[in-house]
C-alpha positions in Angstrom: 115.9 -39.2 13.9 114.1 -39.4 10.8 112.5 -35.6 9.7 108.6 -36.3 9.0 109.3 -34.8 5.2 112.7 -36.6 4.5 113.9 -39.9 3.5 117.2 -41.1 5.4 119.5 -39.9 2.8 118.4 -36.8 2.7 121.0 -33.9 3.1 122.6 -33.8 6.4 124.4 -30.6 5.9 122.4 -29.3 9.5 123.2 -32.5 11.0 123.7 -30.1 14.5 121.2 -30.2 16.5 120.7 -28.6 19.8 118.7 -30.4 22.4 116.2 -27.6 22.5 115.3 -28.3 19.1 114.9 -31.7 20.1 111.5 -33.3 19.5 109.5 -33.5 23.0 109.5 -37.5 22.9 113.2 -37.9 23.2 113.3 -35.2 25.3 111.3 -37.2 27.5 114.5 -39.8 27.6 116.6 -37.7 29.6 119.3 -39.1 31.5 121.1 -37.5 34.8 124.7 -38.1 35.2 125.5 -40.9 38.2 128.9 -39.8 40.3 130.7 -42.6 38.5 130.1 -41.1 35.1 127.7 -43.2 33.7 123.7 -42.1 32.9 120.8 -43.0 34.5 117.1 -42.6 32.6 114.1 -40.4 34.5 110.9 -41.9 34.7 109.2 -40.6 31.5 105.8 -40.1 33.3 107.3 -37.9 35.9 109.1 -35.5 33.4 105.7 -35.3 31.0 103.8 -34.1 33.7 105.9 -31.8 34.6 107.4 -30.6 31.1 104.7 -31.4 28.8 101.6 -30.9 30.8 101.4 -27.5 30.5 102.2 -27.4 26.5 99.5 -30.3 25.9 96.9 -28.2 27.6 96.4 -25.7 24.4 96.7 -28.2 21.7 93.5 -28.9 20.3 94.2 -31.1 17.5 95.8 -34.5 18.9 96.0 -37.5 17.9 94.0 -39.7 20.5 94.7 -43.6 19.5 97.3 -44.3 22.1 97.2 -44.7 26.1 99.8 -43.7 28.3 100.6 -47.6 28.6 101.4 -48.0 25.0 104.2 -45.5 25.1 105.5 -47.1 28.3 105.7 -50.9 26.8 107.1 -48.9 23.3 109.7 -47.1 25.3 110.1 -49.6 27.4 111.7 -52.1 25.0 114.2 -49.7 23.8 115.4 -48.7 26.8 115.5 -50.5 30.5 115.0 -48.4 33.0 114.3 -50.2 36.4 116.9 -51.8 38.2 115.6 -55.6 36.9 116.2 -54.3 33.6 119.8 -53.0 34.0 120.6 -56.3 35.7 119.5 -58.0 32.7 121.4 -56.3 30.7 124.5 -56.4 33.0 126.5 -59.1 31.3 125.7 -57.5 28.0 128.3 -54.5 28.7 131.2 -55.6 28.1 130.4 -56.6 24.9 127.9 -53.5 24.3 130.1 -50.5 25.3 126.9 -48.3 23.9 123.9 -49.3 26.1 121.3 -47.2 26.9 123.1 -46.7 30.4 125.8 -45.1 28.7 123.8 -42.7 26.3 125.3 -39.0 27.4 124.3 -35.3 25.2 126.1 -36.2 22.6 124.1 -39.4 21.7 120.5 -37.6 22.3 121.8 -35.4 19.7 122.8 -38.4 17.5 119.1 -40.2 17.9 117.1 -36.5 17.2 119.6 -36.1 14.4 116.4 -35.0 11.4 118.6 -36.8 8.9 119.3 -41.1 8.6 121.6 -42.4 11.2 124.4 -43.2 9.3 125.6 -39.3 8.6 127.2 -39.2 12.4 129.9 -41.4 11.1 130.2 -40.4 7.7 130.5 -36.9 5.8 129.6 -36.0 2.0 132.3 -35.5 -0.5 132.5 -34.6 -4.8 128.8 -33.4 -4.6 127.6 -36.2 -2.5 128.4 -38.7 -4.9 130.9 -40.4 -2.5 131.1 -40.5 1.3 133.9 -40.7 3.9 134.2 -42.8 6.6 135.4 -40.5 9.6 136.7 -43.5 11.8 139.3 -44.7 9.4 138.9 -42.2 6.5 138.1 -44.3 4.3 136.1 -43.3 0.8 132.9 -45.1 -0.6 130.6 -43.8 -3.5 127.1 -43.6 -2.8 125.6 -44.0 -5.9 121.9 -42.6 -6.3 122.2 -41.3 -3.1 121.9 -44.9 -1.4 123.6 -45.6 2.2 123.7 -49.7 2.0 127.7 -49.3 1.1 128.2 -46.9 3.8 126.2 -49.3 6.5 128.0 -52.5 5.1 131.7 -50.7 5.6 130.6 -49.4 9.3 130.2 -53.1 10.0 134.0 -53.4 10.0 134.3 -51.2 13.0 132.6 -53.5 15.3 132.3 -51.0 18.6 130.7 -48.2 16.5 128.5 -50.6 14.9 127.0 -51.5 17.6 126.5 -48.2 18.6 124.7 -47.5 15.6 122.7 -50.2 15.8 121.5 -49.6 19.3 120.7 -46.2 18.4 118.6 -46.9 15.2 116.8 -49.6 17.1 115.4 -47.1 19.9 114.9 -44.8 16.8 112.8 -47.2 14.8 110.7 -48.2 18.4 110.2 -44.2 18.6 109.4 -44.1 15.2 106.7 -47.1 15.0 105.1 -45.4 17.8 104.7 -41.8 15.7 103.2 -44.0 12.3 100.5 -46.1 15.2 99.3 -42.8 16.1 99.2 -41.1 12.7 98.2 -44.2 10.8 94.8 -42.3 9.4 96.8 -38.9 8.6 98.6 -38.2 5.3 100.6 -35.8 6.8 102.0 -37.7 9.7 102.6 -35.4 13.5 105.8 -35.4 14.7 106.8 -37.4 17.7 106.1 -34.2 20.5 102.5 -34.3 19.0 102.5 -38.3 19.6 103.6 -38.1 23.3 100.9 -35.3 23.5 98.5 -36.7 22.7 98.7 -39.5 25.3 98.8 -37.1 28.3 96.0 -36.3 29.9 94.5 -32.9 29.7 95.0 -30.3 32.0 91.8 -29.1 34.1 92.7 -25.6 33.6 93.6 -25.6 30.0 90.9 -24.5 27.9 89.8 -27.4 25.9 89.4 -28.8 29.3 87.5 -26.0 30.7 85.5 -26.2 27.5 84.6 -30.1 27.6 83.9 -29.4 31.7 81.5 -26.4 30.6 79.6 -28.5 27.7 78.6 -31.2 30.5 77.0 -28.5 32.8 75.6 -27.3 30.3 74.5 -30.9 29.3 73.5 -31.9 32.6 71.1 -28.2 33.2 69.9 -28.0 30.2 68.7 -31.8 30.2 67.5 -31.7 33.8 70.3 -34.2 34.4 70.7 -35.8 37.7 74.7 -34.9 39.1 75.7 -38.3 39.3 75.3 -39.0 35.9 78.9 -38.2 35.2 79.6 -41.0 37.4 77.8 -43.3 35.5 79.7 -45.9 33.4 78.0 -45.2 30.1 78.8 -41.3 30.0 82.2 -41.6 30.9 82.6 -44.0 28.2 81.2 -41.9 25.9 83.0 -38.5 27.6 86.6 -41.4 27.0 85.5 -42.0 23.2 85.1 -38.7 22.2 88.9 -37.6 24.1 90.5 -39.9 25.9 93.0 -37.6 27.7 90.2 -36.0 29.4 89.1 -37.1 33.1 85.7 -35.1 33.8 85.3 -34.1 37.6 83.2 -36.0 40.0 79.4 -35.2 40.8 79.9 -33.0 44.0 82.4 -30.7 41.8 79.6 -30.1 39.1 77.5 -29.7 42.3 79.2 -27.5 44.4 81.4 -25.6 42.0 81.2 -25.6 38.2 77.0 -25.6 38.3 76.9 -22.3 40.7 79.8 -21.3 38.4 77.8 -21.9 35.7 74.8 -19.7 37.1 77.0 -17.0 38.3 78.3 -16.2 34.7 74.6 -16.8 33.4 73.2 -14.3 36.4 75.9 -11.7 35.6 75.0 -11.2 31.8 71.0 -11.6 32.5 72.2 -8.5 34.9 74.1 -6.8 32.3 71.2 -7.0 29.4 69.0 -5.8 32.1 71.2 -2.4 32.3 72.4 -1.9 28.9 68.2 -1.8 27.6 67.5 -0.3 31.2 67.1 3.6 29.9 65.4 2.6 26.6 62.8 0.4 28.8 59.1 1.5 28.1 57.6 -0.8 30.5 58.0 -4.2 32.3 56.2 -6.9 33.3 57.4 -9.3 36.1 55.1 -12.9 37.0 55.2 -14.5 40.1 53.8 -17.7 41.9 54.3 -20.4 44.7 55.6 -23.7 44.4 55.9 -26.7 46.9 58.4 -29.3 45.2 58.0 -33.1 46.3 60.4 -32.9 49.2 58.7 -30.2 50.5 60.8 -26.8 49.5 58.9 -24.2 48.9 60.2 -21.8 45.8 58.9 -18.2 44.5 59.3 -17.6 40.6 59.8 -14.4 38.7 59.8 -14.1 35.0 60.1 -10.9 33.4 59.1 -9.5 29.8 59.8 -6.2 27.8 59.5 -5.3 24.1 63.1 -4.0 23.0 63.9 -0.7 20.9 63.6 -3.2 17.7 59.8 -4.0 19.0 60.8 -7.6 19.9 59.1 -9.4 23.1 62.1 -10.2 25.5 61.2 -12.9 27.8 63.9 -13.6 30.6 63.4 -16.4 33.9 64.9 -14.1 36.4 64.5 -16.5 39.9 63.3 -19.8 41.0 64.1 -18.9 44.7 64.1 -21.2 47.7 61.3 -19.4 49.9 61.6 -21.3 53.5 59.7 -18.5 55.3 56.0 -18.2 56.1 54.2 -17.3 53.4 51.9 -14.5 54.4 51.4 -11.1 52.1 54.6 -9.6 54.6 57.2 -12.0 53.6 55.7 -12.0 49.7 56.0 -8.2 49.4 59.1 -8.3 50.4 60.4 -10.9 48.3 58.6 -8.9 45.1 60.8 -5.4 46.5 64.3 -7.6 46.9 63.8 -8.6 43.1 62.6 -5.1 41.9 65.7 -4.0 43.5 68.2 -6.4 42.1 67.0 -5.8 38.3 67.8 -2.3 39.3 64.0 -1.2 37.9 63.4 1.0 40.7 63.2 4.3 39.0 59.6 5.5 39.2 59.6 6.4 35.3 59.7 2.5 34.3 56.9 1.3 34.6 56.2 -2.5 36.7 53.4 -4.2 36.5 53.2 -7.4 38.9 51.0 -10.1 37.6 50.1 -13.0 40.3 47.0 -15.3 41.1 44.7 -14.6 43.1 45.8 -15.7 46.6 44.5 -13.6 49.4 48.5 -13.5 50.3 49.4 -12.3 46.8 46.7 -10.1 46.8 47.2 -8.1 49.9 50.6 -8.2 49.0 51.0 -6.5 45.6 47.8 -4.5 45.2 47.9 -0.6 46.4 46.9 -0.4 50.0 43.7 1.0 51.1 43.6 3.7 53.7 41.7 1.2 56.2 45.0 -1.0 55.3 47.3 2.5 55.9 46.1 3.2 58.9 46.2 -0.3 60.4 48.4 0.0 63.1 48.5 -4.0 63.4 50.4 -4.7 59.9 53.9 -4.2 59.0 55.2 -1.1 57.7 55.8 -3.0 54.1 52.1 -3.6 53.7 51.2 0.1 54.4 53.5 1.6 52.0 52.5 3.0 48.5 53.6 0.1 45.9 56.3 0.9 43.4 54.3 -1.3 40.8 50.8 -2.0 39.4 49.1 -5.4 39.9 47.6 -7.4 37.6 45.5 -10.5 38.3 46.4 -13.5 36.5 43.6 -14.1 33.5 43.6 -17.9 33.2 43.5 -18.6 37.3 40.3 -15.9 37.7 39.0 -18.1 34.8 39.9 -21.2 36.7 37.9 -19.9 39.6 35.0 -18.6 37.7 35.1 -22.6 36.5 35.2 -24.2 39.5 32.5 -22.2 40.9 30.5 -23.5 38.4 31.4 -26.7 38.9 30.4 -26.9 42.5 27.0 -25.2 41.9 25.8 -28.0 39.7 27.5 -30.6 41.4 29.6 -31.7 38.2 32.3 -32.5 40.5 31.0 -35.8 41.4 31.3 -37.0 37.4 34.7 -35.5 36.9 36.0 -37.7 40.0 34.2 -40.7 38.6 35.9 -40.2 34.6 39.3 -40.1 36.4 38.9 -43.2 38.0 37.4 -44.7 34.6 41.2 -43.1 32.9 43.2 -43.8 35.9 41.8 -47.9 35.4 43.2 -47.8 32.0 46.1 -46.6 32.5 46.8 -48.9 35.2 46.3 -52.0 33.0 47.6 -53.0 30.1 44.3 -55.4 29.6 41.8 -52.9 30.0 43.8 -50.6 27.6 44.2 -53.4 24.7 40.4 -54.2 25.5 39.7 -50.8 24.7 42.0 -50.4 21.5 40.0 -53.5 20.3 36.6 -51.5 20.3 38.1 -48.1 19.2 39.0 -50.3 15.9 35.2 -51.8 16.4 33.8 -48.4 16.3 36.3 -47.3 14.0 37.2 -44.6 16.7 40.9 -42.6 16.6 42.9 -44.9 18.3 43.8 -42.1 21.1 45.0 -43.1 24.8 43.0 -41.5 27.5 44.1 -38.2 29.2 44.7 -38.3 32.8 43.5 -34.6 34.3 46.0 -32.2 36.6 43.8 -31.6 39.6 44.7 -27.5 39.6 44.6 -27.0 35.7 40.9 -26.8 34.6 41.7 -27.0 31.1 43.2 -30.5 32.0 40.1 -31.4 33.5 38.4 -30.6 29.6 40.7 -32.2 27.7 40.0 -35.4 30.2 36.0 -34.9 29.4 36.8 -34.3 25.9 38.7 -37.6 24.8 36.8 -39.3 27.0 33.5 -37.8 25.3 35.0 -38.6 21.7 35.4 -41.9 22.8 32.4 -42.6 24.2 30.9 -45.9 22.0 34.4 -47.9 23.0 34.6 -47.0 26.3 31.1 -48.1 26.6 31.3 -51.5 24.8 34.4 -51.9 27.1 33.2 -51.5 29.8 30.1 -53.9 29.5 32.0 -56.6 28.3 34.6 -56.4 31.2 31.6 -55.6 33.6 32.8 -52.6 35.0 30.2 -49.8 35.9 30.1 -46.9 33.2 28.2 -43.4 33.3 24.7 -43.0 33.8 23.1 -41.6 30.8 22.3 -38.5 33.0 26.0 -38.3 33.8 27.0 -39.0 29.8 24.8 -35.8 29.2 26.9 -33.8 31.9 30.6 -34.4 30.7 28.8 -34.0 27.0 27.5 -30.4 28.0 30.7 -29.9 29.9 33.2 -30.6 27.0 30.5 -28.4 24.8 30.4 -25.2 26.7 34.1 -25.3 27.1 35.5 -25.5 23.9 35.4 -21.9 22.9 36.8 -21.4 26.7 39.4 -23.7 26.1 40.4 -22.4 22.7 42.3 -19.5 23.8 43.5 -21.0 27.8 47.3 -21.8 25.5 47.1 -18.5 23.6 46.4 -16.3 26.7 49.7 -17.8 28.3 52.3 -17.0 25.5 55.3 -15.4 26.4 56.3 -14.6 22.3 53.6 -12.2 21.7 50.8 -9.8 23.3 48.6 -11.1 25.9 47.1 -8.6 27.8 45.6 -6.5 24.8 43.6 -9.7 24.1 41.6 -10.0 27.9 38.5 -7.8 26.6 38.4 -9.2 22.6 38.3 -13.0 24.4 35.5 -12.0 27.4 33.9 -10.5 24.9 34.4 -13.7 22.8 33.5 -16.2 25.6 30.4 -14.5 26.8 29.0 -14.4 23.1 29.7 -17.6 22.5 27.9 -18.7 26.1 24.5 -16.8 25.1 24.4 -17.7 21.7 25.1 -21.5 23.4 21.9 -20.4 25.5 19.4 -19.4 22.8 20.3 -21.8 20.3 21.1 -25.5 22.3 18.1 -27.9 23.4 16.7 -28.0 27.3 19.2 -29.6 29.0 22.4 -30.1 31.4 24.5 -28.2 29.3 22.3 -25.5 29.3 22.9 -25.2 33.2 26.1 -25.6 33.1 26.1 -22.3 30.2 24.2 -19.9 32.5 26.0 -20.7 35.6 29.5 -20.3 34.1 28.2 -17.1 32.3 27.2 -15.4 35.5 30.6 -16.6 37.3 32.7 -14.9 34.4 30.9 -11.9 34.8 30.8 -12.2 38.3 34.5 -12.9 38.4 35.2 -9.9 35.6 33.5 -6.9 36.6 33.3 -4.6 33.6 34.3 -2.1 36.4 37.6 -4.0 36.5 38.2 -4.5 33.0 36.0 -3.4 30.2 36.1 -0.2 31.7 39.9 0.1 33.1 42.3 2.1 31.1 44.6 -0.3 31.4 42.6 -2.8 29.1 41.6 -0.5 26.8 45.0 1.0 26.0 46.6 -2.5 25.3 43.7 -3.9 23.1 43.6 -0.5 21.1 47.4 -0.3 20.6 47.2 -3.9 19.3 46.1 -3.9 15.6 44.5 -6.7 15.6 41.6 -5.4 17.9 41.9 -1.3 18.0 38.4 0.2 18.4 36.1 -2.8 17.8 34.6 -2.9 20.9 34.7 0.8 21.6 31.3 2.0 21.8 32.7 5.6 21.5 35.2 6.2 18.9 36.0 9.6 19.9 36.7 9.2 23.2 39.4 6.5 22.6 41.3 8.7 20.2 41.3 11.1 23.1 42.8 8.1 25.2 45.5 7.4 22.9 46.0 10.6 22.4 46.7 11.7 25.8 49.0 8.7 26.8 51.0 9.6 23.5 51.0 13.0 24.8 52.0 11.4 28.4 54.7 9.2 27.3 56.5 11.9 24.6 57.5 13.9 28.0 58.2 11.3 29.6 60.9 10.4 27.1 62.2 14.4 27.5 62.4 13.4 31.3 63.9 10.8 31.0 66.5 12.4 28.4 65.9 9.9 25.8 64.6 12.8 23.2 65.2 16.1 23.5 62.5 19.1 23.8 62.8 20.6 20.5 61.3 24.9 20.5 61.5 27.5 17.9 64.0 30.2 18.1 62.1 32.9 20.2 61.0 30.5 22.7 64.9 29.1 23.0 65.7 32.7 23.5 63.1 32.9 26.0 63.9 30.5 27.9 67.5 31.4 27.9 67.0 34.9 29.2 64.3 33.9 31.5 66.9 30.8 33.4 69.5 34.0 33.4 67.7 36.2 35.1 66.4 33.4 37.5 70.0 32.5 38.2 71.3 35.8 39.3 68.0 36.0 41.7 68.2 32.7 43.2 70.8 29.6 43.6 67.7 27.4 42.1 68.4 28.2 38.4 68.7 24.9 37.0 65.7 23.7 38.6 63.8 27.2 37.4 65.2 26.3 33.8 63.7 22.7 34.0 60.4 23.8 34.7 60.1 25.7 32.2 61.2 23.4 29.6 58.6 21.4 31.2 55.7 24.1 30.5 57.1 24.6 26.4 56.6 20.4 26.1 53.1 20.9 25.4 53.4 22.5 21.5 50.8 23.1 19.1 53.0 20.8 16.4 53.5 18.0 18.7 50.0 18.1 19.7 48.9 18.4 16.1 51.7 14.9 14.9 50.3 13.0 17.7 46.7 13.4 16.6 47.6 13.0 13.2 48.9 9.8 14.4 46.7 8.7 16.1 43.9 9.3 13.4 45.9 7.5 10.6 46.3 4.6 12.9 43.1 3.6 14.0 41.9 4.5 10.2 43.9 1.7 8.6 42.0 -2.0 8.9 42.4 -4.2 11.7 44.7 -7.2 10.7 43.7 -10.7 11.3 43.4 -11.9 14.8 45.8 -14.6 14.5 48.7 -12.7 12.7 51.3 -11.0 14.9 51.3 -7.6 16.5 54.8 -7.3 17.0 55.4 -7.5 13.4 52.9 -5.0 12.2 54.5 -2.3 14.8 58.6 -3.3 13.5 56.9 -2.3 9.9 55.0 0.9 10.7 56.8 2.4 13.7 58.7 4.6 11.1 55.3 5.5 10.4 53.9 6.2 13.7 57.0 7.2 16.1 54.9 8.6 18.8 52.7 5.7 19.0 55.4 3.0 19.0 56.6 3.8 22.9 52.9 3.6 23.5 52.7 0.1 21.9 55.9 -0.8 23.4 54.6 -0.2 26.8 51.6 -1.5 26.9 51.8 -4.7 24.3 54.7 -5.7 26.5 52.2 -6.7 29.7 51.3 -10.4 30.3 47.4 -11.5 31.2 49.1 -14.6 32.7 51.4 -15.8 35.5 51.8 -19.1 32.9 55.5 -18.0 32.4 56.0 -18.2 36.1 54.2 -22.0 36.0 56.4 -22.9 33.5 59.1 -22.0 36.0 57.8 -24.9 38.0 57.5 -27.3 35.5 61.2 -26.9 34.9 61.4 -27.4 38.7 59.2 -30.2 38.8 61.7 -32.7 36.7 64.3 -31.3 38.7 63.0 -32.8 41.8 61.6 -36.1 40.7 60.9 -38.6 42.7 64.6 -40.3 43.3 65.9 -36.7 43.8 63.8 -35.2 46.5 67.2 -35.1 48.9 68.5 -32.3 46.0 69.3 -28.9 48.2 66.9 -25.8 47.5 70.3 -24.1 46.4 71.1 -26.3 43.4 67.1 -26.5 42.4 67.7 -22.9 41.7 70.8 -23.1 40.1 70.0 -25.5 37.5 66.2 -24.2 37.1 67.9 -20.7 36.0 70.7 -22.5 33.5 68.0 -24.0 32.2 66.5 -21.2 31.2 68.9 -19.2 30.6 71.6 -21.1 28.4 70.8 -19.1 25.4 69.9 -21.3 22.2 72.9 -19.4 20.2 75.4 -22.0 22.8 74.4 -24.9 20.5 74.6 -23.6 17.4 78.6 -23.4 17.3 
C-alpha cells in the first residue's frame, strides 16, 4: 500500500510491515482460514463494530464526506464477499490463482507495504541504480528510480504478474476512497482516518456526549418541545453538521438526558451557595404561586444576594410542582423546605421572604401573633417562630391600591370597553389596515394597539396610553366603520387615568429589577409618587383625572402606611445605605447616623461570632482574658464558654466605635450620586474607604422589593406549557424551567 507522503518509487528498505502496524482500512478486510486452506472474508461492518468503534469514539477531526454504503461498494468491487460473488469468480480460479479468496497474511503484508507493490518482487542493488528480480534473478536498470522496466519484466512471469495486478487493483480502490474523502485537504489523512470518518459515533464517546448535551441545552434554553429531535429538518441539520451522530429519541431526552442536566445544574447551584455561605450577609428569597394551562400548580423560588465583590447574584432556585392545597400551612412548609435545601437555616444569615399580599402567603410567612400561637386549631408550623422576615411585594401592593381606585370611581367599565375595541383591531386585518390609513392621515406614529393582561395593572396603563395616543385615528376609523366609540366623558376618564398613572408606571419596571438594589428605592419612590399626585391635584383643572388622583393618593396612603414603611428600620437603613438617596428624606440626621452606627457595630460583632473576622485587643486585655480563662477552667468545666463570654464583653472597644462613627460621618457627608447610577458600582469603588459599612451595605442592598423574579420564572413556565403542550408532565416543566434559567451564559462563549 502507498504511503501518505511518498510515491511508488520511494526507498523500500523497510519493506517488512507487521499486521499490527497496518492501516485499519486494510485490517478491516480480514480473513479467516478455512479447513481447506483457503480464506474467507469477514463482513467489513461487523469488524468495524467490534474493533473500530472504540477508536472512533475519541476522534474529533474526522472527515465526513462519505457514507458506509460508499465504502461497502468500493470494497466489494475489489473484494467479492458473498456466495454469489464467489460463484461468479469460480470460473476464474484456474487462471487467477491469486484471487481475493486466496489472500493470506503474507498477501495482506504486501498490500499494506508503505512502498510500491513492485518492490515485493524486486530488490535494489548497486546503490539503487539497478534491481534484481526475486523470481528469476534477472537484473534490470532503474534509471531515475523509475519502475516501468520492472513492471514490463514482471509480465514474463504470468502467474506472479496476475497476483501483482490483483493486489494493485485492491490498493487502487482503497486509495480512491482515501482521495475522495480527503479531496479538500492538502494533507491527505490515512485510510484509518477514512474508515473512522465513516463509522457511526459511539453514543458513549466524548464527542457524541457533547453533541447530545448541546441539543439538551438547545431544547431548554430555547424552550423547544422534546419532539423537535424527531423533526426531519432538525435531524437533517444535525446530519449535515455531523453525519456520524445519531440523535437520541424524544423520550431519551425527557427521561434521561435533560433530567441529568437538571441534576448537574442543581448540584452546581447548591455548591455555589455552599461556597459563599460563610461570607453571606443576607439573602432575599422571592416566592409565588402559579397554575399552568393544563391546571398544574407550581410554586417558584428565587434567591438574591450580594457577594464579597459587591456584585448582585440572582438565582432561580426552583419551579416546584405544588399539587397540594395552597393553604398557609402548606406554603409555610414549602418555604421552610426550600430554606433547608439551600442550607440557609443558620440564624446568623438573615433571610427575607418576598411575596404578594395573598391571605395564605401573609399568614404563612409573617411572624405569628400571640393569638395565632395560642390557637389550638392551627398546625404547629404556623405557630412556630419564623426563621425569616416577611416583605410584602411593592408592585403587588401598588396594584391593589390602583384596583381599589378603579372600583371606587367606576373606571373598570371604560377599561373593559377599550379592551374590547383593541381586540377588534387584533382580530380583523381590514380594521387594522383602515386604522393605519387614518394614522397616516393624522400623521400619528404607526403603532399597534396593545392588549392588556388582566393581572398586571401596568399592562392596563400601556393599553390606555397607546389608545389615547391614537385617539384621532381610532375615532375617525370607528366613525367610518359605523362602530360606537368612547363617549366624551369616557375619553376624559381614559386620559385622566393615563396622566395620573404615568409617573407611577415609570418606576414599575425598575422596581422589579434583579440586577440592582430595589428595597432601598421603596421610600424614595413612594415619596415621588405621592408628591406627583399632590402636585397634579393642585395644578390640574377640575375633571375626572383629579378625582382619580385623589382616590389613588388616599389608597396608596392606606396600602403603604407610614408605620410599616417610613418608620420601619428595614426600609430606612436600606435607603440610608443607598448612595443615591442616603439621608435626604430623613428629618433627623443625627438619628439616622446613630441608626447606621448601631447596625454597623451589630454587624461587626456578628462577624466575630461567625469567625469572619478576629477580635483584636490590647496586650493587657489579652493577658486579662487569658488569665481569666485559665482561672475559670480550673474551677469549672465551662472554661471555653466563659472565655467566649469574656471575648464578647470586650467587643465594644472604644477604638472600634470611633472607627464606625468616623466612617458613618464621612459616608453621609459625601454627596449623593445620580438616581439612575448604580449604587453597587459606587460601593465597589469605595469599599476600601468604608470597610465597616460595606458588610452592612451588602446586607440591606441585596433585598428585593418585589416578587417579580418569581413572576419571570412563571413567564418561562408559560412558554413551556403552551397550548400544544398541555400534557407535559409537571416534573418536565420543572426541569426545563430550571435549566433555562441556570445554564450559564459562559456556556455559549466557548
